[in-house]
C-alpha distance (Angstrom), angle and dihedral (degrees) to the residues before:
residue distance angle dihedral
X1 . . .
X2 3.72 . .
X3 3.78 120.4 .
X4 3.82 109.6 0.1
X5 3.85 116.9 -137.9
X6 3.83 91.6 -128.4
X7 3.77 130.5 -14.1
X8 3.81 142.5 154.3
X9 3.86 112.5 -94.8
X10 3.76 138.2 -167.4
X11 3.78 134.8 -164.2
X12 3.83 121.8 -142.0
X13 3.82 113.2 -142.2
X14 3.79 89.0 -174.1
X15 3.81 94.4 62.3
X16 3.86 98.1 29.0
X17 3.79 108.4 30.5
X18 3.84 121.6 -173.6
X19 3.80 111.0 -70.4
X20 3.82 92.7 37.4
X21 3.81 128.5 91.9
X22 3.82 115.1 -64.1
X23 3.84 114.6 -112.5
X24 3.79 137.3 175.7
X25 3.73 130.3 -151.3
X26 3.83 131.3 -161.6
X27 3.80 126.4 -117.8
X28 3.91 93.2 -102.2
X29 3.89 92.8 53.2
X30 3.86 90.0 45.8
X31 3.84 86.4 64.0
X32 3.80 100.5 33.5
X33 3.76 105.8 35.6
X34 3.82 105.4 21.1
X35 3.80 103.3 31.6
X36 3.82 94.4 131.8
X37 3.82 97.1 35.5
X38 3.84 130.3 100.3
X39 3.78 105.8 -97.9
X40 3.73 134.3 177.7
X41 3.82 126.8 -162.1
X42 3.73 121.1 -113.5
X43 3.85 94.6 -177.2
X44 3.77 112.8 -145.2
X45 3.79 130.2 -13.3
X46 3.74 128.6 179.9
X47 3.92 127.8 -127.6
X48 3.84 93.6 8.2
X49 3.78 131.2 149.6
X50 3.86 120.7 -156.0
X51 3.89 111.6 -103.5
X52 3.71 95.4 -162.0
X53 3.82 111.5 139.1
X54 3.83 96.4 2.6
X55 3.82 125.7 120.0
X56 3.80 91.4 -70.0
X57 3.79 88.7 71.2
X58 3.81 114.6 64.3
X59 3.78 103.4 -165.8
X60 3.78 104.7 16.8
X61 3.76 132.3 96.1
X62 3.79 120.8 -167.2
X63 3.81 109.8 -113.5
X64 3.83 92.3 -156.9
X65 3.77 98.8 49.4
X66 3.84 112.9 8.0
X67 3.82 95.2 177.1
X68 3.86 105.5 72.4
X69 3.74 137.3 150.7
X70 3.81 116.5 -99.3
X71 3.78 94.8 -115.9
X72 3.83 138.4 6.0
X73 3.72 101.6 -132.7
X74 3.81 93.1 -174.1
X75 3.80 94.0 61.8
X76 3.80 119.7 102.9
X77 3.82 121.1 -149.0
X78 3.84 135.6 -167.4
X79 3.80 138.2 163.9
X80 3.80 90.6 -67.3
X81 3.83 88.6 80.7
X82 3.85 87.9 63.6
X83 3.79 91.5 47.0
X84 3.74 95.7 -101.6
X85 3.84 124.7 127.8
X86 3.81 143.6 -179.8
X87 3.81 128.1 15.3
X88 3.77 87.7 -64.5
X89 3.88 91.1 62.9
X90 3.86 93.1 -137.7
X91 3.84 129.0 146.0
X92 3.76 121.9 -106.2
X93 2.95 118.4 -100.9
X94 3.82 90.5 31.9
X95 3.87 110.7 -154.3
X96 3.93 89.0 -162.7
X97 3.77 94.4 50.6
X98 3.82 111.2 89.7
X99 3.87 94.8 174.1
X100 3.82 111.3 98.4
X101 3.83 105.0 -132.7
X102 3.75 134.5 162.6
X103 3.84 117.1 -125.6
X104 3.79 118.4 -138.3
X105 3.83 126.2 -163.9
X106 3.78 120.9 -131.0
X107 3.76 110.5 -131.4
X108 3.81 94.4 -145.4
X109 3.84 105.7 46.8
X110 3.82 91.8 17.7
X111 3.79 93.1 -138.5
X112 3.81 120.2 139.4
X113 3.84 120.8 -119.2
X114 3.76 135.5 -168.2
X115 3.81 111.7 -116.0
X116 3.82 90.5 -121.5
X117 3.77 93.3 54.5
X118 3.84 97.8 57.3
X119 3.81 96.2 84.1
X120 3.83 90.7 -119.8
X121 3.81 135.5 64.0
X122 3.87 107.0 -102.4
X123 3.77 115.0 -123.7
X124 3.85 120.3 -118.7
X125 3.74 107.7 -63.5
X126 3.83 92.9 -113.9
X127 3.82 91.4 54.1
X128 3.82 96.8 67.2
X129 3.78 137.4 30.4
X130 3.78 105.8 -165.5
X131 3.86 138.7 29.3
X132 3.83 132.6 -154.7
X133 3.85 112.7 -159.8
X134 3.80 126.1 -134.2
X135 3.76 96.2 -98.6
X136 3.73 93.0 48.8
X137 3.82 91.6 47.4
X138 3.86 87.3 57.1
X139 3.77 89.1 48.0
X140 3.75 95.1 45.9
X141 3.83 94.0 42.2
X142 3.86 93.5 165.0
X143 3.83 89.5 70.7
X144 3.79 90.6 74.6
X145 3.72 90.9 70.5
X146 3.84 91.3 53.1
X147 3.83 90.5 44.6
X148 3.82 90.3 70.6
X149 3.80 88.5 67.0
X150 3.78 108.5 19.5
X151 3.83 109.3 30.9
X152 3.85 121.7 101.8
X153 2.99 104.5 -97.9
X154 3.74 97.2 20.2
X155 3.80 114.0 -115.4
X156 3.81 102.6 -130.1
X157 3.78 137.5 154.6
X158 3.81 89.9 -102.8
X159 3.78 93.5 73.4
X160 3.74 96.9 33.4
X161 3.84 93.5 102.7
X162 3.74 92.3 48.9
X163 3.77 95.0 47.5
X164 3.85 95.6 37.4
X165 3.73 90.1 -128.2
X166 3.82 127.4 162.1
X167 3.79 117.3 -111.1
X168 3.74 109.9 -143.9
X169 3.84 122.8 -159.9
X170 3.80 123.9 -171.4
X171 3.80 109.4 -132.2
X172 3.75 110.9 -106.4
X173 3.84 117.8 -120.9
X174 3.77 123.2 -143.5
X175 3.86 89.0 -101.9
X176 3.88 91.0 52.7
X177 3.82 89.9 49.7
X178 3.77 90.8 52.3
X179 3.84 89.7 46.7
X180 3.89 90.1 50.7
X181 3.79 90.3 49.1
X182 3.83 90.3 48.9
X183 3.83 90.1 48.9
X184 3.82 91.5 50.9
X185 3.85 91.0 50.9
X186 3.80 88.6 51.0
X187 3.83 91.8 49.1
X188 3.81 88.8 49.4
X189 3.80 90.1 50.6
X190 3.81 90.8 49.2
X191 3.83 90.3 50.0
X192 3.77 89.9 53.2
X193 3.78 91.7 49.7
X194 3.79 91.9 49.1
X195 3.76 91.5 54.5
X196 3.86 87.2 51.3
X197 3.80 90.7 50.3
X198 3.82 90.7 50.0
X199 3.83 87.4 53.5
X200 3.84 90.1 50.9
X201 3.83 90.6 49.8
X202 3.83 91.5 62.3
X203 3.86 111.8 114.3
X204 3.75 112.3 -92.0
X205 3.80 135.9 164.8
X206 3.78 95.9 -151.1
X207 3.84 121.5 97.8
X208 3.81 88.9 -139.0
X209 3.82 92.6 67.0
X210 3.84 90.9 50.0
X211 3.76 89.0 56.3
X212 3.74 92.7 49.3
X213 3.84 89.4 47.4
X214 3.83 91.2 55.7
X215 3.78 91.9 42.1
X216 3.78 90.3 52.1
X217 3.88 93.3 54.7
X218 3.73 92.8 43.8
X219 3.81 96.5 49.6
X220 3.81 90.2 48.8
X221 3.77 95.2 52.7
X222 3.79 95.4 39.0
X223 3.78 89.4 55.9
X224 3.79 96.8 41.8
X225 3.80 106.5 45.5
X226 3.80 100.6 46.2
X227 3.78 89.8 55.1
X228 3.76 93.6 53.2
X229 3.83 93.5 44.6
X230 3.77 92.0 51.4
X231 3.80 90.6 52.4
X232 3.82 93.3 55.2
X233 3.79 104.2 34.4
X234 3.75 112.2 24.3
X235 3.77 95.3 50.5
X236 3.83 103.0 73.3
X237 3.84 91.0 -175.5
X238 3.80 94.0 58.3
X239 3.87 111.2 141.1
X240 3.78 121.7 -160.4
X241 3.84 90.3 -164.8
X242 3.81 94.2 56.6
X243 3.81 91.2 47.6
X244 3.79 90.1 53.6
X245 3.78 94.6 44.0
X246 3.83 89.5 53.5
X247 3.84 86.8 65.6
X248 3.81 130.8 65.6
X249 3.76 114.5 -86.7
X250 3.79 135.8 170.0
X251 3.74 125.4 -112.0
X252 3.80 121.5 -168.4
X253 3.80 136.5 171.8
X254 3.81 92.2 -112.7
X255 3.73 143.6 97.3
X256 3.76 117.6 -94.1
X257 3.81 130.3 -138.3
X258 3.88 123.5 -144.6
X259 3.86 136.9 -162.0
X260 3.81 124.6 -120.4
X261 3.80 99.7 -91.9
X262 3.78 101.2 37.8
X263 3.85 95.5 110.6
X264 3.84 90.5 63.9
X265 3.84 88.1 59.5
X266 3.80 95.1 60.5
X267 3.81 117.4 106.9
X268 3.82 116.4 -104.6
X269 3.81 99.1 -171.3
X270 3.79 117.8 136.6
X271 3.82 93.7 -98.4
X272 3.77 94.2 48.7
X273 3.85 92.9 48.1
X274 3.80 89.5 51.9
X275 3.82 89.4 50.5
X276 3.82 91.1 50.6
X277 3.83 90.2 52.7
X278 3.78 93.7 48.5
X279 3.86 90.1 50.5
X280 3.87 89.9 42.8
X281 3.77 92.6 -126.1
X282 3.82 100.4 116.4
X283 3.77 88.4 131.1
X284 3.84 90.0 73.4
X285 3.81 92.4 81.8
X286 3.84 91.1 49.7
X287 3.82 110.4 92.6
X288 3.83 88.9 -172.8
X289 3.83 88.7 64.7
X290 3.81 92.8 69.9
X291 3.79 121.0 108.7
X292 3.77 88.0 -126.8
X293 3.86 90.3 59.1
X294 3.84 89.5 48.9
X295 3.83 90.8 50.4
X296 3.83 92.3 47.5
X297 3.83 89.7 50.5
X298 3.79 91.2 51.3
X299 3.87 90.4 49.5
X300 3.80 89.9 50.2
X301 3.89 92.2 49.2
X302 3.86 89.8 48.9
X303 3.78 90.4 51.2
X304 3.81 90.2 51.7
X305 3.85 91.0 49.3
X306 3.82 91.1 49.6
X307 3.78 93.6 53.0
X308 3.86 113.4 113.9
X309 3.82 108.9 -114.6
X310 3.81 88.2 -150.3
X311 3.77 93.2 58.9
X312 3.78 91.6 45.4
X313 3.84 88.8 54.1
X314 3.77 92.1 46.8
X315 3.75 92.4 52.2
X316 3.78 90.8 56.5
X317 3.89 92.4 55.5
X318 3.80 136.7 77.5
X319 3.75 122.5 -112.1
X320 3.85 97.0 -91.2
X321 3.76 92.7 48.9
X322 3.72 90.9 48.8
X323 3.78 93.5 54.1
X324 3.81 92.0 46.6
X325 3.82 92.0 49.3
X326 3.82 93.8 48.7
X327 3.80 91.2 51.3
X328 3.78 92.7 48.4
X329 3.83 89.4 48.5
X330 3.76 94.1 50.0
X331 3.86 90.7 48.7
X332 3.81 90.5 52.5
X333 3.79 92.8 46.1
X334 3.81 93.2 48.9
X335 3.85 95.6 47.1
X336 3.83 94.1 42.8
X337 3.83 91.4 50.4
X338 3.85 92.0 49.9
X339 3.82 91.5 46.7
X340 3.85 94.0 49.6
X341 3.86 91.7 44.7
X342 3.80 90.5 68.2
X343 3.82 90.8 58.2
X344 3.79 90.4 48.8
X345 3.81 92.8 49.1
X346 3.79 91.9 48.3
X347 3.88 93.0 42.5
X348 3.77 92.2 -127.8
X349 3.82 127.4 142.6
X350 3.80 119.6 -106.7
X351 3.78 109.6 -124.2
X352 3.76 132.2 -160.8
X353 3.81 91.0 -109.3
X354 3.83 89.4 56.0
X355 3.73 93.2 55.4
X356 3.81 91.8 46.2
X357 3.81 90.0 50.9
X358 3.82 92.2 49.7
X359 3.84 92.8 53.5
X360 3.84 92.3 45.5
X361 3.79 89.7 53.2
X362 3.83 92.1 45.0
X363 3.77 92.5 51.4
X364 3.82 90.7 48.0
X365 3.80 92.2 51.2
X366 3.82 90.5 47.1
X367 3.83 91.8 53.4
X368 3.81 91.1 50.1
X369 3.81 90.5 51.2
X370 3.80 91.7 48.2
X371 3.82 94.6 48.2
X372 3.84 91.2 55.4
X373 3.87 92.0 51.7
X374 3.83 119.4 94.0
X375 3.86 116.0 -155.0
X376 3.87 97.8 -178.1
X377 3.79 138.6 60.3
X378 3.80 117.3 -100.9
């Protein structure tokens, strides 16, 4: 299939010991080709193609797909493929580590980190869904602007003194200063209008004041909403990131934690998409890339596999067909159970010929029953 969007991977220390080239194998090959080998789990990786049997393995041929390319140039490898994780480069579980600590996977580099080595105390596991480690936050510097609104907890100026963060401010250009001045004038005008509306809202018995009251509300909303709509829809080049970067935001040398729907909030304008491509993080805007989406898909597939084929068949039939099928099924079940009980009582092995004989006899009895039945009026 080529590189799979996301899949569970394993590394074989028997075939690729430390010091050799890193390699990853898929779940199927871990059973079929490396069943007796020493394996360790890599959990899930994105855009990876199984290496089993290629040039990284000296004396092994893949049993599932013998003809393979020598290398998979699109694969990315790290210390996980040698069984080492986190910035401390230790195995997991670590027999020498007596401190109980949860490990969290970074969704960018896909390495696993101890909670105490992230530079920040992780929130409760139910409060966030994804984590970006310190190194990847430095690589994806644009995420700091989003962290002020989306991260868990939000990185705002309020907690900057407590966390000893750095408040960054993009220098304002002349155009931005004019825009800010214009916005302040608009706010001043709105405040003036609100005072007028409050005056209109004062109790009055005259019909003229009611008209002014309605006029005050209408004029306020007619002036306010068209401005906001034009800002978000008419300007096709509107960039969420630039808007966030024009405000103060906090940058710290720590990992960040993100809620479940944060990817949908990232800007997808032309400039941002180009930036994602240059940083090789295009997957950040894909909500199907998440481990949660992968797990949900696996759960859905398992539910499909567990479905009873008999019930699926029944649901596709009308009432008469359903009754006939259930009767036939019960007859088959009763006769097969009685037939196999004789072997169990005698302690003999059921052979292939015995099963074939049973079904031949069963079909013969069924034909005899059918021939005696009359489905029409005489």
